[in-house]
Backbone as a ProteinNet text record, in pm:
[ID]
protein_1_A
[PRIMARY]
XXXXXXXXXXXXXXXXXXXXXXXXXXXXXXXXXXXXXXXXXXXXXXXXXXXXXXXXXXXXXXXXXXXXXXXXXXXXXXXXXXXXXXXXXXXXXXXXXXXXXXXXXXXXXXXXXXXXXXXXXXXXXXXXXXXXXXXXXXXXXXXXXXXX
[TERTIARY]
-18556.1	-18663.8	-18620.1	-18711.6	-18682.9	-18662.3	-18555.2	-18527	-18618.1	-18667.3	-18745.7	-18650.8	-18704.7	-18626.5	-18617	-18503.9	-18485.8	-18554.7	-18569.3	-18608.3	-18501	-18542.2	-18451.4	-18327.1	-18344.1	-18234	-18117.3	-18143.4	-18037.9	-17933.8	-17973.7	-17876.4	-17775.9	-17826.2	-17737.9	-17651.5	-17710.2	-17633.9	-17519.2	-17544.6	-17439.6	-17326.1	-17360.1	-17257.3	-17172.9	-17238.7	-17167.8	-17076.6	-17121.7	-17042.9	-16912.6	-16922	-16801.7	-16709.4	-16767.3	-16686.2	-16613	-16673.8	-16612.4	-16514.4	-16491	-16399.6	-16440.5	-16571.8	-16621.4	-16656.6	-16622.5	-16647.3	-16512.6	-16493.1	-16367	-16395.6	-16325	-16339.1	-16244.7	-16300.5	-16220.9	-16167.4	-16256.5	-16223.9	-16343.3	-16331.6	-16440.9	-16571.2	-16671.7	-16802	-16818.3	-16713.6	-16722.1	-16669.8	-16756.8	-16724.2	-16759.8	-16695.1	-16740.6	-16770.9	-16876.4	-16920.2	-16938.8	-16873.2	-16882.2	-16990.4	-17069.1	-17177.5	-17121.6	-17206.7	-17163.3	-17118.5	-17166.1	-17123.9	-17002.4	-16956.1	-16839.7	-16857.6	-16982.4	-17005.7	-17064.3	-17088.2	-17140.6	-17065.8	-17052.3	-16990.8	-17082	-17109.8	-17197	-17114.1	-17157.2	-17094	-17184.9	-17124.7	-17199.8	-17138.6	-17225.8	-17184.7	-17263.9	-17194.4	-17259.1	-17213.5	-17309.4	-17280.7	-17380.1	-17343	-17436.4	-17554.5	-17677.1	-17798.7	-17829	-17758.5	-17782.4	-17700.4	-17768.3	-17700.9	-17740	-17651.7	-17675.7	-17605	-17669.6	-17608.3	-17678.5	-17607.2	-17666.5	-17710.8	-17729.8	-17784	-17934.7	-17990.8	-18131.9	-18229.7	-18204.6	-18295.9	-18306.9	-18193.9	-18193.4	-18256	-18211.7	-18257.6	-18404	-18447.7	-18581.4	-18686	-18643.1	-18740.2	-18734.2	-18633.4	-18619.9	-18593.2	-18533.8	-18493.7	-18341.5	-18293.1	-18150.1	-18095.1	-18026.8	-17976.3	-17856.2	-17824.8	-17713.5	-17579.7	-17549.6	-17422.4	-17414.7	-17527.7	-17529.8	-17516.6	-17589.3	-17582.1	-17439.4	-17375.5	-17237.4	-17145.4	-17165.2	-17082.5	-17108.1	-17234.7	-17267.3	-17204.6	-17197.2	-17131.5	-16983.3	-16918	-16775.7	-16747.2	-16843	-16829.4	-16859.4	-16903	-16940.5	-17062.3	-17150.3	-17274.7	-17384.6	-17381.8	-17471.5	-17385.3	-17444.1	-17371.4	-17314.6	-17204.2	-17139.1	-17093.4	-17102.3	-17058	-16974.4	-16845.7	-16754.2	-16784.3	-16821.1	-16850.6	-16971.9	-17075.6	-17194.2	-17157.6	-17083.3	-17043.2	-16968	-16875.1	-16796.7	-16882.2	-16995.7	-17084.9	-17160.6	-17152.9	-17224.8	-17129.8	-17006.8	-16903	-16933.4	-16913.7	-16921.8	-17061.7	-17163.5	-17300	-17320	-17378.3	-17410.4	-17551.3	-17559.9	-17687.5	-17779.3	-17726.4	-17813	-17870.2	-17786.3	-17832.1	-17946.5	-17929.5	-18035.7	-18163.3	-18147.9	-18264.3	-18338.1	-18263.4	-18326.5	-18390.2	-18325.9	-18381.5	-18505.6	-18500.3	-18609.3	-18718.4	-18682.9	-18778.5	-18866.1	-18817.8	-18894	-18792.6	-18784.4	-18685.3	-18702.7	-18824.7	-18846.2	-18782.8	-18795.8	-18734.3	-18581.7	-18531.4	-18386.2	-18336.2	-18409	-18370.1	-18364.4	-18462.7	-18463.9	-18341	-18308.2	-18191.5	-18063.2	-18053.3	-17934.2	-17924.1	-18036.6	-18035	-17974.8	-18012.2	-17960.2	-17809.1	-17764.2	-17619.9	-17544	-17592	-17524.3	-17524.7	-17636.1	-17645.6	-17542.5	-17526.6	-17424.7	-17284.3	-17268.9	-17139	-17128	-17224.4	-17212.4	-17282.4	-17364.9	-17438.8	-17587.9	-17649.7	-17790.7	-17883.2	-17994.1	-18098.2	-18140.6	-18157.5	-18201.6	-18100.5	-17972	-17867.6	-17873.3	-17892.5	-17906.4	-18028.2	-18139	-18262.8	-18249.3	-18188.3	-18167.1	-18077.9	-17974	-17883.3	-17956.2	-18036.6	-18114.7	-18203.1	-18273.9	-18364.2	-18288.2	-18169.9	-18090.4	-18052.9	-18003.5	-17963.2	-18085	-18197.6	-18319.2	-18361.4	-18352.5	-18383.7	-18286.8	-18159.1	-18058.4	-18084.7	-18115.8	-18145.4	-18267.2	-18370.1	-18491.3	-18457.7	-18375.4	-18338.4	-18254.7	-18187.4	-18103.5	-18184.1	-18307	-18390.4	-18311.6	-18258.3	-18173	-18252.8	-18186.8	-18244.1	-18171.5	-18249.3	-18189.7	-18168.8	-18051.3	-18023.2	-18004	-18097	-18092.3	-18017.9	-17970.7	-17905.5	-17755.3	-17697.4	-17555.7	-17463.6	-17516.8	-17435.1	-17508.3	-17432.1	-17495.2	-17463.7
5307.4	5249.4	5240.7	5273.7	5270	5125.8	5102.2	4967.9	4937.6	4814.4	4768.5	4730.9	4732.9	4683.4	4531.5	4475.6	4330.3	4256.7	4125.8	4047	4066.1	4065.1	4089.6	4000.5	3877.1	3780.5	3825.1	3908	3951.5	4038.7	4106.8	4185.1	4089.8	3981.4	3883.5	3812	3781.9	3717.3	3807.7	3938	4033.4	4031.6	4028.6	4023.3	3896.9	3782.8	3656.6	3656.4	3720.3	3729.8	3804.8	3913.6	3991.2	3909	3843.7	3763.1	3651.2	3599	3491.2	3542.3	3672.3	3733.4	3704.5	3708.9	3681.7	3808.7	3924.6	4052.2	4113.7	4144.6	4204.7	4338.9	4441	4572.8	4578.9	4610.3	4629.7	4772.5	4864.9	5005.4	5063.4	5185	5243.1	5233.9	5172.4	5160.1	5040.7	4962.1	4844.2	4722.6	4621.4	4502.6	4375.5	4266.2	4133	4060	3979.5	3905.7	3760	3670.3	3528	3466.2	3377.4	3311.8	3219.2	3181.4	3096.7	2958	2914.6	2785.3	2800.5	2923.2	2955.7	2917.1	2912.3	2873.8	2987.6	3100.4	3216.3	3340.9	3433.4	3561.5	3672.7	3765	3877.6	4004.3	4091.5	4222.7	4326.2	4423.4	4531	4664.3	4758.4	4896.1	4987.6	5082.3	5182.7	5319	5398.7	5535.5	5629.1	5684.2	5768	5684.3	5729.3	5654.5	5542.3	5540.4	5437.5	5313.1	5198.3	5070.9	4970.6	4873.1	4771.3	4643.8	4531.6	4401.7	4298.8	4192	4086.4	3966.3	3985.5	3877	3866.3	3749	3723.2	3812.7	3837.3	3921.8	4061.7	4116	4250.4	4249.3	4158.6	4157.7	4119.2	4016.4	3962.9	4005.1	4035.6	4074.9	4223	4289.9	4436.3	4487.2	4401.6	4450.5	4462.2	4528.6	4546	4412	4339.1	4207.1	4211.3	4095.9	4090.1	4135.4	4114.7	4167	4320.1	4385.8	4532.4	4573.6	4506.9	4542.5	4526.2	4414.4	4392.2	4502.2	4539.8	4645.2	4779.5	4808.8	4933.1	4934.1	4817.8	4808.1	4840.3	4784.2	4809.6	4953.3	5015.1	5156.2	5248.6	5188.9	5263	5352	5306	5378.4	5328.5	5199.8	5144.6	5076.2	5052	4997.4	4858.5	4833	4702	4670.9	4545.1	4503.3	4376.3	4388.1	4276.1	4157.3	4183.8	4074.5	3994.6	4065.1	3995.9	3921.1	3986.7	3922.4	3792.9	3794.8	3674.6	3560.3	3593.1	3487.7	3420.1	3478	3426.1	3364.6	3351.5	3298.4	3153	3120.9	2983.1	2928	3009.5	2961.2	2938.9	2826.6	2795	2848.1	2972.7	3042.3	2978	2946.5	2889	2755.3	2674.5	2544.8	2564.2	2657.6	2686	2733.5	2826	2880.3	2770.4	2682	2574.7	2468.8	2438.1	2336.9	2387.2	2510	2561.5	2632.3	2686.5	2748.7	2858.5	2922.6	3029.8	3116.9	3244.2	3332.4	3344	3335.8	3342.4	3222.5	3104.6	2985.2	2992.7	3046.6	3064	3159.8	3268.9	3366.1	3300	3216.8	3145.5	3055.3	2984.1	2895	2975	3088.9	3173.7	3230.8	3267.3	3313	3206	3080.7	2970.2	2956.1	2963.1	2950.7	3063.9	3186.3	3302.1	3292.8	3248.9	3236.4	3136.1	3024.9	2926.3	2986.9	3091.4	3156.7	3284.4	3306.1	3415.5	3545.6	3548.1	3670.4	3643.8	3722.1	3700.7	3744.1	3676.7	3702.9	3849.9	3908.8	4048.3	4142.6	4111.4	4193.8	4186.5	4065.7	4048.8	4125	4110.6	4174.8	4327.5	4381.8	4527.9	4574.5	4494.8	4532.2	4530.4	4426.8	4419.1	4542.2	4577.7	4693.4	4821.5	4837.3	4958	4965.8	4854.3	4854.3	4874.8	4815	4834.1	4982.1	5047.9	5192.2	5271.9	5234.8	5305	5286.3	5164	5137.3	5217.7	5219.1	5295.4	5442.8	5495.9	5637.4	5673.4	5576.6	5603.4	5623.3	5571.3	5580	5539.6	5419.4	5371.9	5349.3	5376.2	5354.6	5238.1	5142.8	5028.4	5061.2	5028.8	5033.8	4887.4	4833.1	4692.1	4666.5	4772.4	4758.2	4783.7	4798.8	4836.2	4715.5	4595.4	4474	4366.4	4295.2	4184.7	4052.4
10777.1	10852.1	10998.2	11087.8	11231.2	11276.5	11350.1	11402	11520.2	11525.5	11640.2	11752.9	11874.5	11987.1	11977.8	12017.4	12007.4	12122.5	12109.5	12226	12334.6	12459.4	12572.5	12569.9	12529.4	12531.5	12444.3	12344.6	12252.7	12322.1	12429.7	12507.7	12573.1	12629	12692.5	12589	12474.8	12367.8	12321.3	12313.8	12275.8	12377.6	12506.3	12610.8	12598.7	12578.5	12563.5	12442.2	12337.4	12214.6	12239.3	12315.2	12347.7	12438	12540.3	12633.4	12560.8	12456.4	12378.2	12272.1	12271	12172.5	12029	12003.9	11869.2	11793.2	11849.5	11782.7	11748.2	11622.8	11577.9	11512	11559.1	11497.5	11377.3	11261	11139.7	11140.7	11169	11194.3	11267.7	11317.7	11394.7	11315.3	11376.4	11313.4	11220.8	11201.6	11114.4	11190.7	11202.7	11282.1	11206.9	11246.6	11209.1	11339.3	11336.2	11453.5	11411.5	11482.9	11454.3	11542.2	11485.5	11559.3	11667.7	11762.4	11874.5	11827.8	11713	11658	11566.2	11548.6	11465.2	11318.6	11272.9	11133.5	11049.7	11111.6	11038.9	11084.2	10991.7	11025.6	10977	11066.2	11035	11025.9	10937.8	10924.5	10988.5	11052	11117.8	11077.5	11043.7	11017.4	11109.6	11171.9	11256.9	11207.1	11165.2	11119.2	11186.7	11300.2	11374.7	11419.3	11384.6	11420.4	11321.2	11209.1	11107.4	11138.7	11141.6	11166.9	11059	11039.8	10938.9	10981.1	10958.5	10982.3	10895.4	10863.7	10782.3	10866.8	10998.8	11080.3	11056.5	11082.6	11051.8	11127.1	11255.5	11332.6	11274.5	11233.7	11175.5	11036.5	10951	10811.7	10796.2	10868	10843	10944.7	11066.8	11169.1	11200.7	11145.5	11156	11297.1	11383	11514.8	11520.4	11622.2	11642.2	11690.4	11603.2	11636.6	11729.5	11786.6	11882.2	11823.9	11693.1	11642.3	11650.8	11624.2	11635.6	11781.5	11871.1	12013.6	12065	12032	12076.1	12022.6	11898.5	11838.6	11906.6	11936.7	12008.4	12147.6	12211.1	12342.2	12329.1	12228.3	12209.7	12167.1	12099.9	12061.5	12179.5	12292.5	12414.3	12392.5	12305.4	12278.3	12371.3	12404.7	12507.3	12613.2	12728.1	12842.9	12816.3	12886	12882.9	13024.4	13064.8	13197.2	13181.4	13206.3	13184.3	13275.5	13399.5	13493.4	13447.3	13404.4	13352.7	13224.6	13137	13011	13037.8	13133.4	13162.7	13215.7	13279.4	13328.5	13213.8	13095	12978.2	12874.9	12912.7	12823.7	12787.1	12659.8	12614.8	12590.1	12604.2	12580.1	12430.5	12396	12255.9	12228.7	12188.7	12174.8	12072.3	11955.3	11851.8	11898.6	11961.4	12012	12112.7	12206.9	12304.6	12235.3	12142	12070.4	11994	11929.6	11851.7	11941.1	12054	12145	12217.4	12267.4	12351.4	12271.3	12155.3	12062.2	12122.1	12226.2	12291.7	12365.4	12327.1	12388.2	12539.5	12589.9	12734.6	12804.3	12743	12801.1	12792.8	12683.4	12668.6	12776.4	12796.5	12899	13036.5	13068.6	13197.3	13210.5	13105.5	13107.7	13126.8	13059.8	13071.5	13212.4	13273.4	13412.7	13503.1	13481.9	13564.2	13546.6	13422.5	13394.1	13462.9	13447.5	13506.6	13659.2	13716.1	13862.2	13914.8	13842.6	13880.8	13875.3	13795.2	13778.6	13861.4	13951.7	14047.6	14014.2	13910.8	13876.7	13894.6	13980.8	14014.1	13900.6	13892.2	13793.7	13794.1	13914.1	13925	13860.4	13877.5	13818	13665.2	13613.3	13467.8	13416.3	13485	13442.1	13442.3	13546.7	13552.3	13438.4	13408.6	13300.5	13165.9	13143.2	13018.8	13005.9	13113.4	13109	13076.2	13134.9	13107.4	12959.8	12903.6	12762.3	12671.6	12705.8	12625.3	12625.6	12742.4	12748.3	12661.7	12668.9	12588.6	12439.3	12399.7	12258.1	12212.9	12295.9	12261.2	12243	12331.8	12325.7	12204.2	12145.7	12028.4	11900.8	11896.9	11776.2	11651.2	11654.9	11545.7	11417.1	11306.5	11174	11107.5	11056.8	10986.7	10840.1	10790.7	10648.7	10607.2	10535.1	10499.6	10369.4	10305.9	10176.4	10179.3	10297.3	10301.2	10301.1	10327.4	10330.9	10251.9	10170.9	10097.3	10162.5
[MASK]
++++++++++++++++++++++++++++++++++++++++++++++++++++++++++++++++++++++++++++++++++++++++++++++++++++++++++++++++++++++++++++++++++++++++++++++++++++

């Protein structure tokens, strides 16, 4: 099944995940990703255009979730920017998502945090657009049965 594009905020969440060292490569194409609250661990498999993860966005909403995006960044399949990632270090994503209950509001809050850390909103927005174009161009296929 063709993967949907994620909400824009998931690109930033993927960057923060990498900056927080919560992505571990088991071997090429196989990763584990720990949640921002450190209470969940997601598995990611990348095999060419086929991707799989047991995170909620991927499994239930059928979009490319942040664990897959972070893994694609580390595989150098989509863009990564260390300076932007470092501006997103330490963000409690689940807490923000649960408190604000709207990805647009979460994105606004993350822009403020990054700006305080020296990365302008326009730079973040351009980076998100680039990664979204790259994801669209990959035409990724979701395999929902590869991880239990």
